[in-house]
N, C-alpha and C positions, 0 to 999 in steps of 0.2 A: 331330587326324583330319581325312582330307581331305574336303572337302565332296561327298556323296553324293546331294544334296537331288533326288528328281525323278528320278533316272537309273533309264532302261527297258531293259531286257533280254527277249531273243527267247526263244520257246518255237517248237519246229521248226514243231509241229503247229498250236499257235493264236496264235502272233501275239506281238506286244509283251507283255510282263509288267508290272503294275503294280509299284509299288514295295511296296507291301503282301503283295503274292505271291510276291516276289522269294527264294524260298528252296525249296534243295534236299531230296529225300525224307530224304537221313542227316540234314542239318540238322536239321529238322525234330525227328525222333527225339532228337536230341542233346541240340541248347537246351531242349526237354523234360526231358529227364535232368539238367541244368543245374537251370535251375527249381527243378524238385523237389526236388533234392539242397540248392537254397540255401535253399529253403523249412526242409526239416529240420532245416538246420545252425543258424539262429535258431530255430527253435521249442525247440530242443537248448539252446541260450543261454539262454535266457527260463527254461527250467525249473534251471539251473545257477544263475540268481542268489539265486534264496532260499536256497540252500545254503552258499555264496561266506562265509568266514570273512576271509580274507585283504584286506586292501583293495587291496594293490596287485594282484593276480586281478582282484575285483572292476572296479578301474580299465579293466584289458585286458579284460576281459568285456564293457563298456559299450561299450569305444572302438569293438571290433572288430565287437558287431552294430549298432552303429547304422551302421559302414562300408559292414557285407555289406548291410545294408537297403536304402541309397543305392545299391549295387553294384547289388543286383536291380532295383530301379523301372527303373535304366537301359538293364539286359539286358533286359529286357519290353518297353518303351515302344519301342525300336530293332525288337527280333524283334517285334510288332505292327503296326508302321509300314511298314517295313522301310527306314526314312530314319535322319538323323541325332538324335539324344535332345533332348530341351531343354536336358541339361544334362550339362555336359562329364565325362569320365571323371576320378576324381582319383588320387594317388598316396597310398597307406597312409605313415606316416611310426610307427614303434614309437620310447618314450620312452627302452626299457633300452639300454645301451651293449653292445657285442658280444666281451665278456670269459668266454671257455668254461673251466670247468675241470675239468682232464683228469685222467681214471684213476677206478677204482676199489674202492670200500670194501664191507664188508660191511655186508649190508641184509636184512630177513625176507624170505623167498619171497613173488610174489605168487599169489593167487588169487582168484577170483573172490568177491562179495561175497555175502554171507548174508543180509542185509537193509537197509532204506533208511539205517538209521541209520549206517552203515560210510560213504555218500556221506563221500569227505575232499578238501580241496585240490586232492593230487593226481592222484586220479583224475579230478577236473574240467577241470584244464586238460590232462591226458594225451585226454580226449574230443576237447576243445577242440582239440589238435591235431590228431587223425584228420580232423576234421570239416572244419581248414583244406589238409592235405594232399592228402585226398579231392578238395579243390574245385581246386586247381591241377593234378592227374592230369584230371577230367573237363574242364576249360575248357579246358587243350591241346591234348584230343582233339578237342573241340566246333568248336574253330576251325578244326583241320586239314579240318576235313569240310565248313565252313561256305562257303555260294558267295555269300550280301549281303555287300558288301563293310564296310558300316557294322556290323553284329554280330560278323562275324570283325575286327575292327578291335577291338570293344569286349571282346568274349572274350578278347581277345593282351591287350590292355592291362589284365586282369583277372590275369591268370595271376601278372605277378610280385608284386601287391597278396597273393593266397593265399602265395606264398611268403614274406613280408612276415611276415605274421600268425604262419606256422609257425614261424619263424626268432623273434619276440618269444617263442612258449611256449616255446620249446629253449631261450633264453637263460633262462627264471625257474623254470621245472623245472632246469635244472644249478642253478643257483643253493641252489636249495631241496632240493638231493641226491636230486630227486623221477627225475631226466632223466641216468645217468650217461655216460660218452664214453670209452669204453678207447682208447688210446693204446699205439703197435708202438713196441718199442723205437728207440732213438736211430738205430744202427746200419741198422735195416730203414725206418724212414723215408729216411735220406739216399740206401739202395740201390732204393728205388722214385722217390723223386723223383728222381733223377739218374740214374735207368732210359729219359731220352726226350732226344734230342737236336732242336734248331731244322732246319727245314726251309731249305732256301737252293737258291737260283737255279732255273731253268726244269728239267722233265723233258727229257729228251733227245730221250726220241719226238716233244714236242712242239715244240721245235727244230728237229728236221728233216721232220716236217710242213711248219713254217713256212717249211723251207728249199727243200721240194720245191714249196712256192705259188709262189715269188721265182723255181725255175728254169724252172717252166709258164710264167709271166708271159715272161720272158727268153725263151725256148725261141718263144714265141706272136711275141714281136715279132720274132724274127726268121724267122718263118716270112711274117710279113707284109712285111718290106723285101725277102725272096727275091721274093716276088711283086711287090711296084711293080718290082724288077730287071727281072724277066723281062717286063711288060709295057714299063717303057723299050725 
């Protein structure tokens, strides 16, 4: 992250804007939404802790909760001060490999729970996945509306972490047959993956524009030479 410590910006009506006030209107609302949603996600994770049965899922939940909390504090700090936080943003590292099992097998139809005794690891993992996906979308939108350079960078750095946590959960769910991944027929896959070709060379219109620029420069030089000849 580039050092933006103490950077001042201008308001056309009031003059210099101190760092802690260096936020646009859209940014204020969107970052509030991000922080509020982060609290909601952590609160849900906390409620799930007492219901998790699988030690592997519990480990994922604990690691993701701690990372979310740390990232929330970093975002909050730079949002309040408008300056670089006291701690750098981190990169979330999952423990799982990248192996997915493709294909569908018959399963019982899904339906809403009727009572709290039906809470399962499948439900918890799915709810965690939904929270991480929502975080990725909200932080992306907020970063695109943010004017403060530090807050924008912190939000942008956070998006890949949400994606990584989502991927970790989807792999866990896939391994336990909670999240099945259909796959197209081999011929359809080949048809779609070969549907595009690499881009090559420069578009002709751009080459023409470049040529016109060169021609204009040469024409200008010719005009100057003619003027010099007349003067002589």
